[in-house]
N, C-alpha and C positions, 0 to 999 in steps of 0.2 A: 505494502498499501504506499510506498513511499513517495510517488504522487499523485491528491487522491485524487481519482476518476471524477466524472460529475456524477455517475451512478453511485459512488461511494458516498459521496460530499451529499448527494439526494436521499441517500437512506439514513445518514448518524445525521441528517437535520430533520429528517421525520421519527427518525427513532427520538431528539430531542423533545417533539410537537409533541408526543405519548404523553410526557408528561409533566405541561404545560400547568394542570390544573392541581399541582402536587405541591406540599408544602417544603419540601427537602429533595426535590429530583434528583441527585449527584448522582449518586450510590446507583442508581435502578437505568441511570442514560447509561454511566460508565460501564455495569454490569451486561446491558445487550449489544455495547459494543464489542465491549470482550467476549461476549460468547458469537458474535456474528463474524469476528474480522481475527481474534484472538490474540489480539496487541492494540493496544490505545499511545499511539508515538505520538511526543510534541504535534504535529498539525493537527490530528484530528483534537486534542486538547484545545490548540488555536479556536477552531470551529469549533466547540462545545461552546466556547468562551464567547464567544460572539455572537451564539444564540439564546442565549443563557441567560447571559451577563454574571456569571459565577467566571472572578479568577481563573486568570488558566494558574496563577500558582497557587491558589487552591487547590484544583483539580490536578495539577502537579503533587500536591504533599498530599492528597489519598489516594489516586491513582501509585505511588510511590512507597507508603505504606500501607498496604493490604496484600499481603501476600500471591492472591488471585489474579491482581491484573499483571498485566506486564506489558513494558514498555519498546521491547521485543519482538519476534514472531518466534512462537513456542513451536517445538519438533512436533512432526506425527504424533509420535509416542511419545509423552511423558514421563518418565523413569523418577520417581518419587522414593527416595530412599527415605524411611523412618529414622529417624535420629533421638525420638523420644526415648524417656528413662529405661524402660523395658526392653525397648530393642539396643540399645545401645549396651549395656550392661552384657549385652549374646551376641555381639561382633558388631555390629548396624554398623561402626565408624570403618570395617576392614571392605565390609561390602558396599560401600561407594567407595571407594576407595577400587576396590575390582573396579567396578561402570564406570570410574572416573581414565583407568589405565585401558580398557577392553573399546571403548566410545572416543577417548584419547580428547576429550574435555574433562571443564573441571565444572564444580555445583552451579547449576545457573547458566551452564552455557548448551549451548546447542550445536550440533554434528556439520563443518559445511553443506551436506545432505538435504541438510530439514529434516532428516527422520528420525531424533532424539532431543528431547533435551532432557538432563539431568539437576535435580533438583534434591534439595537437603529436606525433608517435613519435619517439625518438629512432634506429631505426635499425629499417626492416624488412626487409633484407637484399637488397634489392632494387637493387644498387649497378649492377650493369650496365646496370639502364635507366631508373637517374635522369635527371631526378628523377620519382618514384614517389607516388603517394596511392593509396590502397587504401579503399574503402566497402565497408566491411559483408562483408570478405571477396574484395571485387574488387580487382585491382590493376590501376591505370590508369598505361602505363608511357610514360615521357617525357613528362611531363606539359609543358601550359605556360598560363600567365596567359588566352590568350583561349580555351581549352578550360571555362574552370572552367564558365563561365553558364552552356553549352548543357550539361552533363551535369547541375547540378543542377534545370535547367528539365527533363530529361529524367528524374529520378528526380519532379518533382513533379506532370509530366505521367503516369506512371503510376501514383501515387495518384487524381487528378484519373479514371483510367479505373476504377480499383477501386472508388470511392464511387458 
């Protein structure tokens, strides 16, 4: 979405207009934009500001405060490694380190091919099956370092079959 197309601009303005009757519409607007495009770059924040009268500084503050909003595009598959207490004490740091090694990226980054984004999560509420990893909504329980490469290879193979 580097340079906003006319259709993207129209869609974003339409999203803003959905919430004109709301007292505090920003979270709803940003959530809809994030769901539609996957991220909220500065150009979009400026457009939302112009339409709503909410300052870019306030919009940027909200986008950067909440972890579910992103300033940059995410990969097709979002690998979330839980680093909550239960997962951490069962080896979650070694698991995220292995994902980082296999994918060639650090937490918060996306692979060059746009397939994977690696995220460190504080808790995914799966303490009973720790350590847990979530990949685009699918939870992998009792994860271990030796499973990481095979899981990544499976996702890459799916992409090869789809191509």
